Steps between C-alpha positions, in 0.01 A plus 500: 500500500300456819673272747466374854795382703417278796184695573338399828181643646406383846265197485389542136815475287834332555826537308362565152765572238401557139562737209211612281567612143336771288325373189345205686163423656569341837222332697517453878289200605434316820223408747321755715737641762815392315636856494422605142358843581774560755770427244337731247480780757868448581589526134305826479683638803184512712626244752852515643661157539630420849806357323637535148432760233289560189699653215388685190778522241749438780361770732301426818133573432462639853754778429355618169338846506120461506449654156767280342346190655149604389619548143676164497247278679123488456329305780144369497386356837221246542256745654587837351311771686362816340467774761287738292218429259677647200436419135682214332708740293607694810593176674709382207666843472631460855747252355676795336582674829864381511565649155556849370464416132254776409122503437515342154715206611286450810177503296643253249611264778158515665321431171727207423453348845121529483494352151718209613247416773188554284395808697456762229126524566545537876702823517228712661350226716551529880702219653210424734287407197741231380461127543777312679663396172476850352653647814789250482564599140496871589750447779731310269463773236628745762811282535549475122458877456818545702694304235713323761791276411371239746134404548426311823138385519342296781227273363410736213264244342290432811203727423503470120283293270673251274515727195663783696736256671631384164517854364696613805743209478555589136568861603756386757669299223514814283649701788765236562574493128567875514758444774302538822527249782159355598455316829155356581361314799277233348284228655397350168780259420378447145529875432852491642590198289365650177600866539807530722861475393602411850333380819606545862325258736480591869404263777489604865716803429771312310585507132467135398518532119620763254511452124292453185143384570560162335771418755339657807126427471551126474248251637747401769549862612124562496458195718775607739391864539122494448436143609306418183526221247497689169622453145525723196291465185547660159790654317748769594331838532153351539528264792234416755556354844285201586468352847405158627148467644434647844630279772810389312712805577848417612551461874781627717484864387628737767 
């Protein structure tokens, strides 16, 4: 399990306590500046809380040896940088660096990750020749090639077209079904409602809701946090969020 105990980061996060479970897709939602990316970086051990601790299976993430942490946690930032113009296959293969499983196991993991992200035909293409969506898929394939027990992805759908968004969400569901913990920062509340097992809602650095999407992404919570008058349409698993006409947004939002 991945857990935070009273995690506080100066200005951005305050006293967040939660326990994330493997086998689930967890979405972190909230307005811009709510602290979503900061929380994800804390969970990955990239930010040190000013107070509190992040635990992985009962052990502080900050004290784990780097290789052990890299094998356990795969982290995809919003703006993943690629320092060298390598081929897609070389980029994806970098995800195997924490492992010493042997050439055959490494090659199989790379092939599986590229297939999962629909990149089989891009193996020899330089990263500089990719579109924004293709680059995002290649960076995520690098994470998947590492076969981590926890996948932490910051807005992984942002650069993808609709078909690849849905395919990627289905892949996350498969990974969770195999026992991995998947934690995603999402801005699309309908995607969170339809595809997440659990939703954490942040507002001004505070955790204001934590639970199944049906009980967290309620119209009243959307009004309180986003300041919008919205309601859900459709059936479970295929819901759409509709808003009142412009000008009728709720008032009094902080």
